[in-house]
Residue, then its C-alpha position, 0 to 999 in steps of 0.5 A: x512457458x519458461x522452464x529452467x534448464x537445471x535445478x537451482x540450489x536453495x542458496x541461490x533461490x534465497x539470494x534471488x528472493x532476498x534481493x527484492x526490495x519494496x519501495x515505501x509509499x509516498x504520502x500526500x498531505x490531505x486536510x480533512x475537517x481542519x486537520x492535516x493527515x498524510x495518506x497514500x496518493x491512491x487513498x486521497x479521494x476516499x479520505x476526502x469523501x469520508x470513505x476512509x478514516x485517516x486516523x485509524x486507516x480503516x474503511x468505514x461502512x457508509x450508510x445511505x440515509 
């Protein structure tokens, strides 16, 4: 396991942490019931199957008939 040789100052620690940036997720257009929604690529199959509602972006519970 890597161990630091010296103590890192609070200023250097915060600068290192603040330099990290998250990249925005690419949205893909998906047509469901005649309306087009833009959703992340990883959710496309779930939206097409009806597992995720693209208007509220929450998972809906599916019941077996």
